[in-house]
Biotite code that builds the C-alpha atoms (Angstrom):
import biotite.structure as struc

atoms = struc.array([
    struc.Atom([-1.711, -3.747, -4.479], chain_id="A", res_id=1, res_name="MET", atom_name="CA", element="C"),
    struc.Atom([-2.265, -1.027, -7.072], chain_id="A", res_id=2, res_name="TYR", atom_name="CA", element="C"),
    struc.Atom([-5.638, -0.965, -8.784], chain_id="A", res_id=3, res_name="SER", atom_name="CA", element="C"),
    struc.Atom([-6.485, 1.434, -11.604], chain_id="A", res_id=4, res_name="ILE", atom_name="CA", element="C"),
    struc.Atom([-10.171, 1.237, -10.606], chain_id="A", res_id=5, res_name="ASP", atom_name="CA", element="C"),
    struc.Atom([-9.425, 2.299, -7.030], chain_id="A", res_id=6, res_name="ILE", atom_name="CA", element="C"),
    struc.Atom([-6.815, 4.859, -8.105], chain_id="A", res_id=7, res_name="ALA", atom_name="CA", element="C"),
    struc.Atom([-9.351, 6.416, -10.521], chain_id="A", res_id=8, res_name="SER", atom_name="CA", element="C"),
    struc.Atom([-11.370, 7.543, -7.505], chain_id="A", res_id=9, res_name="ARG", atom_name="CA", element="C"),
    struc.Atom([-8.485, 9.874, -6.662], chain_id="A", res_id=10, res_name="GLU", atom_name="CA", element="C"),
    struc.Atom([-8.648, 11.910, -9.890], chain_id="A", res_id=11, res_name="ILE", atom_name="CA", element="C"),
    struc.Atom([-9.186, 15.589, -9.074], chain_id="A", res_id=12, res_name="GLY", atom_name="CA", element="C"),
    struc.Atom([-7.649, 15.360, -5.589], chain_id="A", res_id=13, res_name="LYS", atom_name="CA", element="C"),
    struc.Atom([-4.914, 17.878, -4.719], chain_id="A", res_id=14, res_name="ARG", atom_name="CA", element="C"),
    struc.Atom([-1.572, 16.466, -3.600], chain_id="A", res_id=15, res_name="VAL", atom_name="CA", element="C"),
    struc.Atom([1.599, 18.071, -2.283], chain_id="A", res_id=16, res_name="ILE", atom_name="CA", element="C"),
    struc.Atom([4.754, 16.057, -2.987], chain_id="A", res_id=17, res_name="VAL", atom_name="CA", element="C"),
    struc.Atom([7.997, 16.323, -1.010], chain_id="A", res_id=18, res_name="SER", atom_name="CA", element="C"),
    struc.Atom([11.090, 14.890, -2.693], chain_id="A", res_id=19, res_name="LEU", atom_name="CA", element="C"),
    struc.Atom([14.313, 14.060, -0.818], chain_id="A", res_id=20, res_name="ARG", atom_name="CA", element="C"),
    struc.Atom([17.487, 13.138, -2.684], chain_id="A", res_id=21, res_name="LEU", atom_name="CA", element="C"),
    struc.Atom([20.111, 11.364, -0.559], chain_id="A", res_id=22, res_name="VAL", atom_name="CA", element="C"),
    struc.Atom([23.577, 12.647, -1.472], chain_id="A", res_id=23, res_name="CYS", atom_name="CA", element="C"),
    struc.Atom([26.524, 10.876, 0.191], chain_id="A", res_id=24, res_name="PRO", atom_name="CA", element="C"),
    struc.Atom([29.138, 13.214, 1.608], chain_id="A", res_id=25, res_name="GLY", atom_name="CA", element="C"),
    struc.Atom([26.834, 16.221, 1.476], chain_id="A", res_id=26, res_name="GLN", atom_name="CA", element="C"),
    struc.Atom([23.486, 17.374, 2.789], chain_id="A", res_id=27, res_name="GLU", atom_name="CA", element="C"),
    struc.Atom([20.382, 15.817, 1.338], chain_id="A", res_id=28, res_name="ASP", atom_name="CA", element="C"),
    struc.Atom([18.612, 17.883, -1.322], chain_id="A", res_id=29, res_name="GLN", atom_name="CA", element="C"),
    struc.Atom([14.908, 18.679, -1.027], chain_id="A", res_id=30, res_name="TYR", atom_name="CA", element="C"),
    struc.Atom([12.396, 19.771, -3.614], chain_id="A", res_id=31, res_name="SER", atom_name="CA", element="C"),
    struc.Atom([8.765, 19.170, -4.374], chain_id="A", res_id=32, res_name="GLY", atom_name="CA", element="C"),
    struc.Atom([5.651, 20.239, -6.180], chain_id="A", res_id=33, res_name="TYR", atom_name="CA", element="C"),
    struc.Atom([1.893, 20.302, -5.850], chain_id="A", res_id=34, res_name="TRP", atom_name="CA", element="C"),
    struc.Atom([-0.983, 19.718, -8.186], chain_id="A", res_id=35, res_name="GLY", atom_name="CA", element="C"),
    struc.Atom([-4.122, 17.776, -8.949], chain_id="A", res_id=36, res_name="VAL", atom_name="CA", element="C"),
    struc.Atom([-4.271, 14.103, -9.854], chain_id="A", res_id=37, res_name="LYS", atom_name="CA", element="C"),
    struc.Atom([-5.032, 14.158, -13.558], chain_id="A", res_id=38, res_name="HIS", atom_name="CA", element="C"),
    struc.Atom([-5.243, 10.500, -14.599], chain_id="A", res_id=39, res_name="SER", atom_name="CA", element="C"),
    struc.Atom([-4.189, 6.977, -13.626], chain_id="A", res_id=40, res_name="VAL", atom_name="CA", element="C"),
    struc.Atom([-2.157, 4.454, -15.584], chain_id="A", res_id=41, res_name="HIS", atom_name="CA", element="C"),
    struc.Atom([-0.442, 1.124, -15.050], chain_id="A", res_id=42, res_name="ASP", atom_name="CA", element="C"),
    struc.Atom([2.744, 3.133, -14.436], chain_id="A", res_id=43, res_name="GLY", atom_name="CA", element="C"),
    struc.Atom([1.232, 5.339, -11.732], chain_id="A", res_id=44, res_name="GLY", atom_name="CA", element="C"),
    struc.Atom([-0.759, 8.483, -10.978], chain_id="A", res_id=45, res_name="LEU", atom_name="CA", element="C"),
    struc.Atom([-0.277, 11.446, -13.313], chain_id="A", res_id=46, res_name="LEU", atom_name="CA", element="C"),
    struc.Atom([-0.347, 14.809, -11.507], chain_id="A", res_id=47, res_name="VAL", atom_name="CA", element="C"),
    struc.Atom([-1.088, 18.071, -13.314], chain_id="A", res_id=48, res_name="GLU", atom_name="CA", element="C"),
    struc.Atom([1.452, 20.381, -11.685], chain_id="A", res_id=49, res_name="VAL", atom_name="CA", element="C"),
    struc.Atom([0.224, 23.689, -10.263], chain_id="A", res_id=50, res_name="GLU", atom_name="CA", element="C"),
    struc.Atom([3.561, 24.792, -8.808], chain_id="A", res_id=51, res_name="GLY", atom_name="CA", element="C"),
    struc.Atom([6.985, 23.867, -7.487], chain_id="A", res_id=52, res_name="GLY", atom_name="CA", element="C"),
    struc.Atom([8.135, 22.242, -10.742], chain_id="A", res_id=53, res_name="SER", atom_name="CA", element="C"),
    struc.Atom([8.762, 23.471, -14.267], chain_id="A", res_id=54, res_name="ASP", atom_name="CA", element="C"),
    struc.Atom([7.058, 20.351, -15.586], chain_id="A", res_id=55, res_name="GLU", atom_name="CA", element="C"),
    struc.Atom([3.381, 20.417, -16.569], chain_id="A", res_id=56, res_name="GLN", atom_name="CA", element="C"),
    struc.Atom([2.893, 16.813, -15.509], chain_id="A", res_id=57, res_name="LEU", atom_name="CA", element="C"),
    struc.Atom([4.646, 14.597, -12.959], chain_id="A", res_id=58, res_name="GLU", atom_name="CA", element="C"),
    struc.Atom([4.157, 10.860, -12.395], chain_id="A", res_id=59, res_name="MET", atom_name="CA", element="C"),
    struc.Atom([3.770, 9.309, -8.954], chain_id="A", res_id=60, res_name="LEU", atom_name="CA", element="C"),
    struc.Atom([4.618, 5.612, -8.479], chain_id="A", res_id=61, res_name="PRO", atom_name="CA", element="C"),
    struc.Atom([1.796, 3.056, -8.828], chain_id="A", res_id=62, res_name="PRO", atom_name="CA", element="C"),
    struc.Atom([1.322, 2.696, -5.079], chain_id="A", res_id=63, res_name="ASP", atom_name="CA", element="C"),
    struc.Atom([-1.707, 4.118, -3.271], chain_id="A", res_id=64, res_name="LEU", atom_name="CA", element="C"),
    struc.Atom([0.021, 3.542, 0.080], chain_id="A", res_id=65, res_name="ASN", atom_name="CA", element="C"),
    struc.Atom([2.247, 6.589, -0.558], chain_id="A", res_id=66, res_name="ILE", atom_name="CA", element="C"),
    struc.Atom([-0.817, 8.852, -0.290], chain_id="A", res_id=67, res_name="LEU", atom_name="CA", element="C"),
    struc.Atom([-1.066, 10.142, 3.262], chain_id="A", res_id=68, res_name="ASP", atom_name="CA", element="C"),
    struc.Atom([-4.201, 12.077, 4.175], chain_id="A", res_id=69, res_name="LYS", atom_name="CA", element="C"),
    struc.Atom([-3.216, 15.724, 4.499], chain_id="A", res_id=70, res_name="ALA", atom_name="CA", element="C"),
    struc.Atom([-2.614, 16.805, 8.082], chain_id="A", res_id=71, res_name="LYS", atom_name="CA", element="C"),
    struc.Atom([-3.576, 20.375, 7.204], chain_id="A", res_id=72, res_name="HIS", atom_name="CA", element="C"),
    struc.Atom([-5.884, 21.900, 4.614], chain_id="A", res_id=73, res_name="ASN", atom_name="CA", element="C"),
    struc.Atom([-3.400, 24.738, 3.993], chain_id="A", res_id=74, res_name="ILE", atom_name="CA", element="C"),
    struc.Atom([0.380, 24.520, 3.555], chain_id="A", res_id=75, res_name="CYS", atom_name="CA", element="C"),
    struc.Atom([3.149, 27.022, 2.838], chain_id="A", res_id=76, res_name="GLN", atom_name="CA", element="C"),
    struc.Atom([5.541, 25.759, 0.182], chain_id="A", res_id=77, res_name="PHE", atom_name="CA", element="C"),
    struc.Atom([9.309, 26.445, 0.109], chain_id="A", res_id=78, res_name="ASN", atom_name="CA", element="C"),
    struc.Atom([8.889, 29.550, -2.051], chain_id="A", res_id=79, res_name="ASP", atom_name="CA", element="C"),
    struc.Atom([6.300, 31.002, 0.387], chain_id="A", res_id=80, res_name="GLU", atom_name="CA", element="C"),
    struc.Atom([3.361, 30.021, -1.870], chain_id="A", res_id=81, res_name="THR", atom_name="CA", element="C"),
    struc.Atom([0.224, 29.119, 0.070], chain_id="A", res_id=82, res_name="ILE", atom_name="CA", element="C"),
    struc.Atom([-1.452, 25.910, -1.118], chain_id="A", res_id=83, res_name="ILE", atom_name="CA", element="C"),
    struc.Atom([-5.040, 25.330, -0.064], chain_id="A", res_id=84, res_name="GLU", atom_name="CA", element="C"),
    struc.Atom([-7.487, 22.428, -0.195], chain_id="A", res_id=85, res_name="ASN", atom_name="CA", element="C"),
    struc.Atom([-4.823, 19.731, 0.074], chain_id="A", res_id=86, res_name="ILE", atom_name="CA", element="C"),
    struc.Atom([-6.174, 16.183, 0.085], chain_id="A", res_id=87, res_name="ASP", atom_name="CA", element="C"),
    struc.Atom([-2.926, 14.193, 0.274], chain_id="A", res_id=88, res_name="TYR", atom_name="CA", element="C"),
    struc.Atom([0.733, 14.519, 1.181], chain_id="A", res_id=89, res_name="GLU", atom_name="CA", element="C"),
    struc.Atom([3.374, 12.350, -0.488], chain_id="A", res_id=90, res_name="VAL", atom_name="CA", element="C"),
    struc.Atom([6.937, 11.931, 0.798], chain_id="A", res_id=91, res_name="TYR", atom_name="CA", element="C"),
    struc.Atom([9.407, 10.292, -1.605], chain_id="A", res_id=92, res_name="LEU", atom_name="CA", element="C"),
    struc.Atom([13.119, 9.611, -1.096], chain_id="A", res_id=93, res_name="THR", atom_name="CA", element="C"),
    struc.Atom([15.644, 8.707, -3.769], chain_id="A", res_id=94, res_name="GLY", atom_name="CA", element="C"),
    struc.Atom([19.386, 8.447, -4.353], chain_id="A", res_id=95, res_name="ALA", atom_name="CA", element="C"),
    struc.Atom([21.606, 8.871, -7.386], chain_id="A", res_id=96, res_name="LEU", atom_name="CA", element="C"),
    struc.Atom([23.307, 5.586, -6.455], chain_id="A", res_id=97, res_name="ASP", atom_name="CA", element="C"),
    struc.Atom([21.115, 2.785, -5.023], chain_id="A", res_id=98, res_name="PRO", atom_name="CA", element="C"),
    struc.Atom([24.021, 1.751, -2.782], chain_id="A", res_id=99, res_name="ALA", atom_name="CA", element="C"),
    struc.Atom([23.555, 5.036, -0.898], chain_id="A", res_id=100, res_name="ASN", atom_name="CA", element="C"),
    struc.Atom([19.873, 4.593, -0.312], chain_id="A", res_id=101, res_name="PHE", atom_name="CA", element="C"),
])
Protein backbone atom coordinates (compact mmCIF):
# COMPACT_ATOMS: atom_id res chain seq x y z
CA MET A 1 0.00 0.00 0.00
CA TYR A 2 1.34 3.41 -0.99
CA SER A 3 1.19 6.13 1.64
CA ILE A 4 2.20 9.73 0.95
CA ASP A 5 3.08 10.14 4.65
CA ILE A 6 5.47 7.19 4.58
CA ALA A 7 6.82 8.09 1.13
CA SER A 8 7.54 11.65 2.35
CA ARG A 9 10.20 10.21 4.65
CA GLU A 10 12.16 9.28 1.52
CA ILE A 11 12.55 12.85 0.21
CA GLY A 12 16.24 13.68 -0.20
CA LYS A 13 17.33 10.05 -0.63
CA ARG A 14 19.48 9.22 -3.68
CA VAL A 15 18.18 6.53 -6.02
CA ILE A 16 19.65 4.83 -9.07
CA VAL A 17 17.04 3.56 -11.54
CA SER A 18 17.62 0.78 -14.08
CA LEU A 19 15.10 0.58 -16.92
CA ARG A 20 14.66 -2.50 -19.13
CA LEU A 21 12.50 -2.39 -22.25
CA VAL A 22 11.44 -5.81 -23.56
CA CYS A 23 11.60 -5.82 -27.37
CA PRO A 24 10.28 -8.96 -29.10
CA GLY A 25 12.54 -10.28 -31.83
CA GLN A 26 15.51 -8.24 -30.67
CA GLU A 27 17.66 -7.73 -27.61
CA ASP A 28 16.16 -5.92 -24.67
CA GLN A 29 17.10 -2.25 -24.36
CA TYR A 30 18.54 -0.86 -21.13
CA SER A 31 18.77 2.67 -19.83
CA GLY A 32 18.51 4.42 -16.52
CA TYR A 33 19.17 7.49 -14.46
CA TRP A 34 19.99 8.60 -10.95
CA GLY A 35 18.91 11.43 -8.74
CA VAL A 36 17.38 12.52 -5.47
CA LYS A 37 13.77 12.02 -4.46
CA HIS A 38 12.30 15.50 -4.74
CA SER A 39 8.65 15.14 -3.71
CA VAL A 40 5.81 12.64 -3.36
CA HIS A 41 2.38 12.67 -4.97
CA ASP A 42 -0.60 10.38 -5.39
CA GLY A 43 0.91 9.42 -8.76
CA GLY A 44 4.31 8.45 -7.34
CA LEU A 45 7.74 9.67 -6.27
CA LEU A 46 9.24 12.57 -8.22
CA VAL A 47 13.01 12.27 -8.70
CA GLU A 48 15.21 15.27 -9.48
CA VAL A 49 17.55 13.79 -12.08
CA GLU A 50 21.29 14.22 -11.59
CA GLY A 51 22.36 12.16 -14.61
CA GLY A 52 21.56 9.44 -17.12
CA SER A 53 18.50 11.23 -18.53
CA ASP A 54 17.92 14.47 -20.39
CA GLU A 55 14.86 15.09 -18.23
CA GLN A 56 15.10 17.29 -15.14
CA LEU A 57 12.47 15.25 -13.32
CA GLU A 58 11.36 11.62 -13.59
CA MET A 59 8.39 9.96 -11.87
CA LEU A 60 8.62 6.59 -10.15
CA PRO A 61 5.43 4.53 -9.68
CA PRO A 62 3.49 4.93 -6.41
CA ASP A 63 4.91 1.75 -4.89
CA LEU A 64 7.46 1.82 -2.07
CA ASN A 65 8.16 -1.89 -2.61
CA ILE A 66 10.19 -1.05 -5.74
CA LEU A 67 12.81 0.65 -3.55
CA ASP A 68 15.56 -1.83 -2.78
CA LYS A 69 18.19 -0.77 -0.26
CA ALA A 70 21.38 -0.09 -2.18
CA LYS A 71 23.82 -2.99 -2.13
CA HIS A 72 26.74 -0.59 -2.56
CA ASN A 73 27.32 3.03 -1.58
CA ILE A 74 29.13 3.69 -4.87
CA CYS A 75 28.12 2.61 -8.39
CA GLN A 76 29.55 3.13 -11.87
CA PHE A 77 26.86 4.08 -14.37
CA ASN A 78 26.81 3.02 -18.05
CA ASP A 79 28.66 6.15 -19.17
CA GLU A 80 31.45 5.53 -16.60
CA THR A 81 30.07 8.18 -14.20
CA ILE A 82 30.66 7.32 -10.55
CA ILE A 83 27.58 7.79 -8.35
CA GLU A 84 28.13 7.98 -4.61
CA ASN A 85 25.92 7.93 -1.52
CA ILE A 86 23.22 5.75 -3.07
CA ASP A 87 20.32 4.94 -0.76
CA TYR A 88 18.11 2.88 -3.08
CA GLU A 89 18.20 0.89 -6.30
CA VAL A 90 15.11 0.57 -8.50
CA TYR A 91 14.72 -1.98 -11.30
CA LEU A 92 11.81 -1.41 -13.70
CA THR A 93 10.82 -3.45 -16.76
CA GLY A 94 8.42 -2.40 -19.50
CA ALA A 95 7.31 -3.35 -23.00
CA LEU A 96 5.98 -1.40 -25.96
CA ASP A 97 3.21 -4.01 -26.28
CA PRO A 98 1.74 -5.46 -23.05
CA ALA A 99 1.34 -8.82 -24.81
CA ASN A 100 5.15 -9.07 -24.89
CA PHE A 101 5.63 -8.40 -21.23
